N, C-alpha and C positions, 0 to 999 in steps of 0.2 A: 437646539437641546444642548445642554452642558452635561459634562460626566456626572455631576451630582445626582442626575436622575438614573443613572444606569445601575444596574445590578453590579455589585462589587466585583464579582468573578469576571463579569463580561468586561468591565472597565479595564481590567489588567490583561485580558486575553489578547494575543496577537493574531492578525488575519493569517491566512494560509499564505506561506512564502511562494508556493507554486502558483497560486492563482495571482499573486501580486505580479510575478513574472510574466504570467499569460496576459495580464492587463496591459503591462508595458508593451508587450509584443503586439497587441491588438491596437494600440495607440500609435506605435510607430508604423504599422501597416497601413492604418487609416490616413497617415501622412505621407503615403506613397513610397515608404522605405521597405526594401525587400529584406524579410528576416526568415531565417530557417530556425524553426522552433524544435529544440530537443529538450524541452522542459515538460510536456504533458505526459502524465502516465496513463496512456490509452493506446490501444491497438490502432493502427490505421487502416485496418482492413473493414470492410462493410460487414454488418451483420449477415450471416448466412441467409440465403433465399428462402429456406423452408420456415425459418424463424419469423422473417418479415411477412411471409405469406400467412402464416398463423395468426399474426396480428391484425392484418387486414380483415381475415375471416371472422376474427373475435369482434371487430368494429361492426362488420355487415351481419354478424349473427346476433348482435344485442348485447355483447359482453361488456357493457359501458356503465354498470352501475356499481354501487358499493359491494365491496366483499367483506368477509369476516376480518376482524381486525389483525388476526394472525396470519391471514392469507386463505386461499381457497383450499378446500381438502385435497383436490386433485393435485395442486402444486405441492402441498405438503406432503403428500404421499410420494411425489416424485423426488423431493428433497430426501425424505427418508430413505428411499430406495437408493439414491445416490450415495448416502453416507454408508449404507449397508455394503454396497456393491463395490465402492472405490476406497472406503476408509476402514472397513471392518468393524463399524461401530453398531452395536445393537440398538438400533432406532426404529421407532414406529412414528406414524404421522403426528401423533399428539406430542411428540418430543421435538417438534420443530416450530420455528416461527419464521415468517417471511415479512421483510421490512422494505422501505423505500431507499434500498441501496445498503452496501456494506457499513458505511459510515453510520447510518442510523441504527444498525445492529449494535455497534460498538457504543454509541452515545446512550441508546436505552439501557444497554446492560450496566453501564457505569453510573448513569443518572440514577438508576433504580436500586443501586446498593451502596453508593458512597456518601459518607457524612463528613463533616468537619473534623480534621485531625487524622482522617485515613490516608494511607499512603498506597501508591500504585508503582511498582517497578517497571521502568521503561527502558530497556537496553538501547543503547546508542551506538550506530546511527539508527534513527526511528523515523517512521512516517510522521510528517510535520504536525498531523492532527492529534496524535496520541496524547502528548502532554497538554495540549491546550484543551482538549476534551475533559482530562482529569481535573484541570483547574477549574473549568467552567461547572464542574460537579461539586466544587468546594473542597476537594482533596488536593494532595501533594504529590506531584509526580517525582519519583526517586530515580534520576537518570544515572545509569550504570554505563561508563564509557567502555566500549569493546573495540579496542584497536586492532590492527593488522596482526598483532601477535596471537591473537585468537581467532583469525580469520573473519574479523568483524562480527563475531557472534558471542553471545553470553555463555560463560563458562559455569559450571557447577559451584566452583570456588567463589566467584563474583556474586551468584545468586544467593549463596548461603550468607555472604557477607552484607548483603543489602537488606535482608529480611529483618524486620523489627516486630514487635507486637502490634504496631499500627499497620502492618501491610495488610492490604485487602486484596489486591490483584497483582498478578504478573501478566504482562502483555507480551505475546511471543509471536513473531511474523517470520514464516518461512514459505517459500522464497521471500527474501527481504526486499522491501522498498525502504531505503534507496539503493542497497548494495548489490542485491541479487544472491546474497549468501544463503546457503541451504543447510539445515540441520539435519545431520545423519541420524539413523537410529540410535546409534551408540551416544551421540551427544544429548539426544532427547532423553535417553534412559538415565544418564548423569544427572540432568536437570530433574527428572522425575524423582530420583531418590532424595534429593533435597526437599522437593515439594512434599513427599510423603511424610519426612519428618517435621512438616510445617503445615498441619491440617487447617490452619485459619486462613490459607492463602488461596484464593481463587485464581483461575487460569483462564485467559482470553487467548485463544489459539487463532490467529488471523491467517487463514489458509487461501486468501483471494488469488494467489499466483500459483496455486497447486499444479495447474497443468502446463505451466511455463518452466519445465524442468529438463536440464540438457545433459548431454553426455551419458544417456542410458541410465541415469539415476532413478531410483525408486523413492516416491514421496512417502513420508510418514507424518503423521499428526500426533500430537502428545497423548491424547486420550486412547489412541489405538496402541501406542506402544506400551503404555501403562494403563490398563483398563480400570485400576482401583482409582484413578484421578478423573474417570469420567463423570462422577457424581458432582465434581465441583469445577468442571471445565465447560466453557462456552466456546464450542467449535464452530466458527463462522466461515461462510464462504458467499459466493455470488456468481452472477453469470457475466459480469462486466468484462473481466479480463479473458476469461477462457473462450467466451463466444462473441467478443468485439461488441458488447452491449453496454457500455458505459452510460450512455444516454437513456437507457430504459429504465435505470434506477431500480433493480431488484437484488437485495441480498437476503441471505437466509443463514439460519444458525440451528444448532441443536445443543441442549444443555439440560441441567436439572430441572424439574418441573417448577419448583419454587421460583427459580429465576425466571424461566419463560413466562410464568403468570404474571410476575411483577413487570416485565418488559412489556407484555401485552396490555396491562392495565394502563402503563404510561403511554404506550402508543395509541391507546383508545381515546386518550384526552389530548393527544398531539396531532397526529396525521391520520388516524384510523388505517384502514387497509391501504396497501400499496395500489397503484394504478391496476384496474382490472385488466385492462388491454396488455399492459406489460407483464402481468401474471401469465396470461395466456401465451405469451411470447416465450416467457422463461420456461413454461411447461413444455413447449415445442423443443426448447434447447436442451433440457435434461432428457427428454424421452425420445427425441428424433435422431438422426444420423449424427455420429460423433466425429466423423472424418476431418471436419475443420480444425479440430484441436490438434491433431497430429501435423496437418499441413502447415499451419501457422507457426507451430513450434519449430518445425524444420526451417523456416524462413527466418525466425528470430535467432536460432541457433547460427545460422549461417552470418547473420548481421552481427551478432556477438563476436564470433572469430575475427570477422573483419575489422570491427571497432576496436577490439582489444589490440590487435596487431598494429593498426595504425597509430593509436593513441600512445602506445608504448615506444614508438619510433620518433615521437615528437620531443623536441627539446623542452625540458622543464615539467613533463607530465610523466606520471606513472600509474598503472592500475593493475590489479589482480584480475584474474578471469572469473567472472561471477558464474555460479552454478544454476541460475535461474532468473525469472522475471525478465524485464527488457531494459535494464538499467546498468550502466557502468559507473562505478564510483572512483573518480580519478583523483589521485593526490596531486596538488598544484603547489606544493611548499617551495619548490625551487624558483618559482615565478615571483614569490613575495619578497618585498624589498627593492624590486626593480620597477621600472617604468614601462608603461604601455606604449605603443607606437605613436599615440596622441600625447604622450608626456604626463599621463596620469600615474601617480604613485600606487602600486599594488601593495597595500598594507595587509589585505585580508583576501580570503577567498571570495567574498562578497565584491570586492573590488575587481577581482579577476572575472567574476561573472558578469559585472555591469560593463567592464571593458569589452568583453567578448561580444555582448549585446550592442553596444553602442559603436563600437569600431570594426568588428568582424561581422556583424549582422547574424550572430550565432545566439540563440537564447539557450541558457543552461541555468541550473539552480545551484546556489552555493550550498556546500556541505554543512556550513554551520547551522543553517535552517534545520538540517536533520539531526544536530546535536553533536556533530564531529567535523572539526576544522583541522587543516585547510584542504578541502576537497571541493569538487564540483560534481553534481550528478548529470549524467547524460542519459536521455532516454532515446533508445535506438528504435523507436516505433515509428519508422518513417521510411518511405520508399528509398531504394538503393541510390537513385540518381541524387536526391537531396541529401543523404548521408555523405556521399563521396564529396558534394560540394561544401558541406559543413566541415568535414575533416580538413579539405584544402584550406579553408578559411582559418581554422583553428591553428593548423600547422604554420600558416604564414604568420598568425599573430604571435604564436610562441616562439618562432625563429626570431621575429623582430625584437621581442623582449629579451630573450637570452643573449642575443648578439648585439643588442643595442645599448646595454648597460655595463 
């Protein structure tokens, strides 16, 4: 089949950079090469036992049939309770939707609302899928670079400058993938003032890393900070990061009824309801013991401290300390223009990432894939021994680059 048969938006879309790196890792490992992967955005812990037990009980209890498109009432009630309890949002079960992963929440919302000529503001660095989903829906991503001068976060001034009459959505992610940056209440309030002055702009608040927040910070979401925005904000979350359930594929959201109805209509013609078994597992996650969240957060915070300290000691690399998630966004500008130990010119952050993979046996993702170069994203969701080994390999690589040119 040639491209002439493809949808025009699909023909210009790029595959996920993260999954491309993961595919390379799989190919190298299949060839017998040892690779330490710091590219996957998922916790390395097992799903908690009580959640797995609930899934097994669901299978044995016959919860294996179709569910309502928007999710079972029991799970939607648990989702609404979570939003009330943890986020201070006045939400009932009818104000929620359950999808097959957080990505489907985002895709459904954008596909249900975007038309040709619409614009979506995407602060960069961004999760790799945001601009691609926007383009697949026929709209135009308006990428707003947010450098280290603003803590890799969108400011009110930059938001105001990016809004046009064609702006349909703002996508906001905190804590951020790929940077780990966290928006404070004051920062969200400043953004909210701009949005209140632009009532035609919808907001997609991606809170998937909500519980991975360090340094005793308090999490805030936009509709909580400014209740007037709740009527045009889709607040999304899921069980994947908080409960180590990435493969279970359950995301959920709350938002205005007209939007949820449109998303449900789209999902009804697309996948229908999410896996019945996974929904039972998600119900156990949201209503059962929550101690796993604090335990895993402590582990990730310890890893973060160790990774940031070691990376900043390496020649040619520098990074700020992220406030959340499990990523470090590392500046590699000093490596550019030099050659790798194998003699490859490092002209870009993608060259650095490829050289680390092929020569050091460490897989990372180039920052340009997230809309800001020259950086590399390192996911430290890996056991301590592997992280130490990876740091040693990266240090040896960087030392050779900086001292060999």
